[in-house]
N, C-alpha and C positions, 0 to 999 in steps of 0.2 A: 170348098171353092178351089177351082184350079185357075191359075193365071199363066199365060204364056210368058216365057222368059227366053232370052237368047240361049243357045246351047252352052252347057258348061265347058270351060276350057281347062287346061292343065296349069295349075300354079306351080307345082313341083312334081316331076315324075318320081315314082318310087314303087318298090314291091313290098311295102310295109305290111307285115302280117296283121297287125292290129293297131294301125295309126289311130290316135285318140288325143283328147286333151288340148285342142287347138286354142291358143291364147295369143293375144297381141301384147308383146312385151318389148319396150325400148325400140319401137319402130319396126319390129319384124315379127313374123309368125314363129312361135315355138310350139312344138307338139311332141308326143311320145310315141314310140312303138312298144306297146305295153309288154309283150311277152319276151322281147329281147332286152328289156331294161334300158332302152336308149332314150335320151333327150336330144331332140333335133331342132334345127332352125331352118327356115326357108324364107329368106329376107325379101324375095321379089326383086324386080318385077317379073311377071310371068313370061315364059317358063324359067324357073330358077333352079339352081342346084341345092340339094339338101346337105347340110353339114351337121356332123355329130358333135354335140357339146359335151356330153359325158355318157358313161355307160355303167350301170349297176349290175351286180350279179343276182338280182332278184327282179321280178316284174315291177315296172314303173307305171303306175296308174295315171298320175297327173302331178303337175307342179304349179307353184305360184312363186313369184319373185319375193325376196325379202327386202323390206323397206330400207333404203339407205346403204345397201350393200350389194353393188352390182356383181352379177355372176353367182350370187348365193340363192338357193332355192329351198322352199319347204316342199316336201313331196309325200304323196300317198304311194308307198312302195312296199313290196313284200307283204308282211303281215302288220305293218304299222305306219307311223308318221316319223319322218326324219328331216333333219336339216342337212343340206348338201353344200359343200364349199366348191369353188371353181375347179379345184384339183380332184374333185370326186370324193373327198373325205366326207364320211357320213356319220352324223351324230343322231342316234335314235332317241326320240322323245318318248315313245311308247310303242309296244307291239301287242295291241289288244287282241289280235286275231291269232296269236301263237298257239292257243290251246283250245280252239273251237272243236266241237264234235265232228263237223264236216270240214275238210280242208278248204281254206278260204284264202283270198288275197284282197289287198286294197284295190280300189278301182278309181273312179273319177273323183275330182276334188277341185275346189276353188275358194278364194277368199271373199268374205263379205266386206261391205264398205267400212266396217269398223276394224279391219285388220285381223280378223280371226279366220282360221283355215278350217274348212269343212270338207270331209271326205267320206265316201261310202266304201263298203266291202261287198264281196260276193263269193259264194261257194263255187269251186271249180266244177262241181257236178250239178249245179243249179238246184240243190236241195232247197225246197220251199221254206222261206222264213229264216234262212241262215245268214242273211246279210244285215248289216247295221250301218248307221250314220254316226260319225264322230265329229266333234268340234274341238279344235285346238285353240286354246286361249292364248293371249299375248304373253303370259307367263310360262308358256310351254306345256301346260297341263292339258291332257287329252281326256275328253269326256264322251261317253256313249250317250247320244241323245235320242236315238230311235233304234229299235230292233224289230225283228219279225218281218223284215223285208227280204227280198231275194237278190236281185241284181240291181245295185244302187248306182244310178247315174245322175247327171247334173253335177253338183247343185248349181242353181242360178238365183240371183238376188235382184229385187227391185232396187232402184237407185238410192232409196232412203234406208235400205237394209232391214225394213220391217217385215218383208215377206220373202220366203224361200220357196223356190220351185225344186222339186225332187222327183226323179223318175224311178219307178220300180219296173225295169225293162221286162222282166219275166211275166209280170202281171199286165203289162200294157197300159199302166196307169201313171199319170203325172199328178203328184200331190202338191198342194199349196199349203204352206205352214206360216202362221203368224209368229213373229219373234218379239220378245221383249228386249230391253236395252242390254241385258246381260247375255243374250243369245239363247235364251230358253224358249222352247216351242210352247206357245200358249193355246194354239188351236191348229187343227189340221183338217182339210177337206180334200175331196177329189176334184182336181181342176179339170181334167179331161182324160179320155181314153182314146187310143189310136184305133178307132173303129174300122178304119180302112185296111187294117192288117199291118204287120210290122210291129216293131217295138221302139218306144221312145228311148233315145240314147242321149248324147251330149246336147247341152242347151246353153242359150245365152239370152239376156234381156237387152233390147235395143233402147235407144234414147227416148223412144215414144212409149216405153213400157210394154212393148209387144214381146212375146216369148217365141224364140226360134228354136226348133227341135229337129235334130237329125233322126230319121226314122229308119232304123236298121231292118233289113230284110224287105223293105218296100221301095228303096231307091228314091226317097223323097226327103225334102225338108219342109216342115210345117211352120207357119207363122200364126200365132194366136193373139187375139186381143186380150186385154186384162180380164175381161169377163168370160174367157174361155171359148170365144167364137173362133173357128178356123177361118182365118182371113185369106191365107195364101198357101198353095201347095206348089213347091218347086220340084220338078222332075230332074233326076240325075241319070247319067248313063252307066251306073253301076249300082248293084243292089244293097251294098252295106256301108252307107254313110255312118260315121261314128260321132263326129262332133262338128260344131259350127263356130265361126269367128267372124265378127263384123268389125273391121278396123275403124278406128275413131275418125279417120278422114272421110269415111263414108264411100258409098258407091260400089262396094264389093262384098260378096259373101264367099268366105273360104270354108271348105268342107274337107275334113279328113275322111279317108275311106279305108276299108280292110279287105284282105283276101283270105282271112281265116276261114278254114273249113270249106272253101270253094273248090269245086272239081272242074276239070276241063280247063279251057283257056280263061284265065281270070281277066283278060283285057287290061283296062286301066285301073282295076281294083288295087288299092294300096297307094295310089297317088293322092296328092292334094289337089282339089278342084277349086275353080273360082268362077263366079258369074256376076254380072252387074245387078245390083239391087238398090233401091232407094232407102237405105237404112245405114245406121252406124251404131256403135256401142262404145262404152268407155274401154280404155286399155285394161288388161288384167289387173285386178286389185292386188296389192302386196300384203304379205304377212308382216304385221308390225310387231317384231320380236322385242319384247320388253326386257328379255334377259341379256341381249347383246352377245350371245354365244354363237358358236359354229366356226 
């Protein structure tokens, strides 16, 4: 289904190569430019300036705040999971992608309502089946929970934390996984495929339980009902949206975009877009670090 929306405006101008990981944290938008290793903020109102919060010397896939410690982050970065202090000091919890057969890096990630951090990986050359999904528990231990995927994006959770949505962008598939109280996957099914073309990328679940998905290569955002029905298609003025954020005060959809591999004039690709929608979502959930380190 297509629904008319006002044209998208610019929330924050930028030439980000691979803007991703849009999250609402402490009243402002934070996101990453993956390949440059930068964590950025764009506090609004539109149009606003982008400010660099920190920069790593490895790709930075996504972050989540750490509960009770402002300015501290847990990150999917380089080949693993790290805790990052406000001054950029990095404590690696694990680097599970260090010795994979195909060169890989960490990609998208988010926390579930129980304070665990989930993040996926992807091969640089899109080798089929070389991506995995990892869960970081509150004690800092990192566990591989799925393998055999390719480009892992999402993840997004229902408000009760009992279901996980996960995209394998290379396959054009969004999976839905049932979780037990310990974060183990007890069932997995195919939630939907992006049949109209493009690849599912970053996602979020709104307060009505609907799943919003950035569709890379198709210049759209899809909104699905919990039963997998495509409820809304939002058209954007650039082809590579990467992630979506719905601030908790409602009324806005924020979309990061990328200019990676584009030829010719990229136009507004790489900027953060916004447009009015009748939806909201909780702020980014925090990692509940039981170790108290970093």
